[in-house]
N, C-alpha and C positions, 0 to 999 in steps of 0.2 A: 480769130479775134478774141481778145480777152473779154470775159463776161462783163466786167465792170465798164469796158468801153461801150458795150451795148446798153448798159444802164445809164450812160450819160444823156441819152435822149429823154429819159424819164427824169433824171436828176436836174439837168440844166434849167428847165423852166421853173422848178421849185427853188433852186438857188437864186435865180434871177428875181423871183417874187419876194424872197426873203430880203435880198439886198435893196429892193425897191420899197420895202415896207417902211413907213415913216419912223417906226421905233429904231430900226437898224440904221436908217439914213441919219437920224439925229444922234445916235450913239457914235457913228463914225465921224460926225461933225463936231462932237463934243457939246452939243446943245441940248441933249436929252434931259428932261426933268428927272429928278431923283425918284419920284414916286413910282412910275412904271418900272424903273430899273430895280428899285427895292423889291417890288412885287416879283420881278423875274428872279432875283437872287433867292428869295424865300422859296418860290416854287421849284427852282432848280435844286435846292437842297433836298426837298421832298423827292424830286425825281431821282437824285443820286442814290437814295436808299434802295429803290427798286432796280436801278441800273446795276447796283452791286449784286442784287439777286439774280439778274440775268447772267452776270459773270460766273456766279456760283453754279448756275445750270450749265453754263458753257464748260466748266471744269468737269461736271458730271457726265456730259454727253460727248466730250472730246474723244475722237477715235484713237488717239495715241498719247503717250506720256508727254511729249514736247508741247503739244497744244493744251493738254491738261495743265501743265505747269504754267504756261503763259496766262491762261484764264485765272488760275489761282493767284498769280502775281498781280493781275489786274484787279481782282477782288480785294486783295490785301492793300494794294495801293489806293483804291477808291475809299475803303473804309478808314484806313489809318493815315493816309497822307492827303488825298484830295479833299476829303470832308473837313480836315483840319484847316487846310488852306482856304476852303470855302468860308469857314467860320471867321477866319482872319480878314478875308476880303469883305464879308458882310459887315464886320465891325467898322470898316471904313465908311459905311453908309449908315452907321448908327443902329445896326440890327444886332441885337444880343443873341447869344446862344440859345437862351430860353425862347425867344421869339421864333427862331428857326425850328426848334424842336416841337413847337406847338402850332406850326403852320398847317392849316387845313388845305389839302389838295384841291385845286380848282377843278371844275368839270373837265377842262382840257387835260390837266395834269393827270387826273384820275383815269381818264379814257386812254391816254397815251401809255401810262405805266401799266395799266391792266392789259393792254394789247401786247406790250413787250413781255411781261411776265407770263401771260397765257401762251404766247408763241414759243417762248423759251421752254415752258413746262410741257406743252403738249406736242410741239413740233419736233422736227429733226434738228441735228446740229447745223445743217445748212440753212434751215428756216431761221434759227436763232441768229446766225451771222448776217443773213439778209435783212432782218429786222433791226439789228444793231448798227449796221453800217451807216445809215443816213445821219445818225447823231454825230459820229466822228467826221464823216466826209462833209456834212453841211456846215459844221462849226469851223472846220479847217478852211473850207472854201470862203466862208464869210469873213473869217479873220484875215486871210491872205488878200482878198479883194479890198477890204477896208484899209489894210496896211499899205497897199499899193497906192491908194488915194492920199496917203499921208496921215500920220497919227494926230489925234485931236489934242488940244491944250489941256483938257481935263485928264490928269494923271491916272485917275481910276478907270476911265474908259480906255485910255491908251494901254493900260496894263492888261485889260481884258482882251484887246485886239492882239497885243504882242503874245499873250499866252496861246491863243488859238491859231495864230499865224506862225508860231515859233517852231523850231526844229523838232522838239520833243513831241509835240502834238501832231506835227506833220508825219513824223516817223510812225506814230501809233496809227494814224489814218492809213498810211501806205501798207502797214502790216495787215490791217483789217481788209483792205481792198485785195491784197495778194491772197489772203486766206479765202476770200469769196471766190476769186478766180480759180484757186486750186480746188475748192469744193465743187464748183459748178462745171469744171473741165470735163468730167466723164458722166455727167448727169443727163437724163432724158430731157426732151423739150418740155414735157409736162412739169418736171421738177424745176427747170429753169424759169418757166413761166410763173410758177408759184413763188419762186424767189423774187422775181420782178414785182409781183403784186404786193408782197410783203414789204419790199423796199419802198415802193410807191406809197403805201399806207404810212409807214414811219416818216417818210419825207414830208408828207402832208401834215402829219402831226408836228413836225419840226416848225413848219410855217405857222401853224395855229398856236403853238406854244409862245412864239413871239407876239402874235396878235392878241392872245389872251392877256399877256402882260401889258400891252399897250392899252387895252380896254380895262385892265384891272378886273378881269372877269370874276363874278361871284355867282354862287348858287342862287337861283331866283326864288326857291322855296326851301 
């Protein structure tokens, strides 16, 4: 059995919880107020910076040239393409580039990105992929399920759904799942259990990233 198939029993309750969260439900219906989504866009920009650092570590730790090249391409794409697109998308909500650049990470964003960067830095290549996978898998699953229910009338939210449900992001998700399966194929049960624990932690942070945006979480002191 593919390792990612065994991860489904960990993943499915998390994806269900995300889809049932009021922020995601309202996003899918096109009724979500702008403020929590503006917050999400700003925090996601901060997240992408450390996401790129994880790709850089992936290129460093990759066991062969092909995978090294793929992670280098993802690093380049994130910094030079995705972040530009994020700035353009943010502008549709009236968020300037200056506001994005000065966004303070929320407690949840800080905790999630610190977890990812620490895992990528101190862990194995397999640990890095296990921690990275829920971001791709979770957004792809969320996008596809929302798309199946029908796109909202709000073009900005419809564009978000179409991006994460689309073929390009689905292909990226499948690549990461196949990479995880390949890495885990010859590993011990101890290592596979560690991958599962890392995957679960990142998946939980994916849920809390949505919840923090819904609450517009701030530092209390």
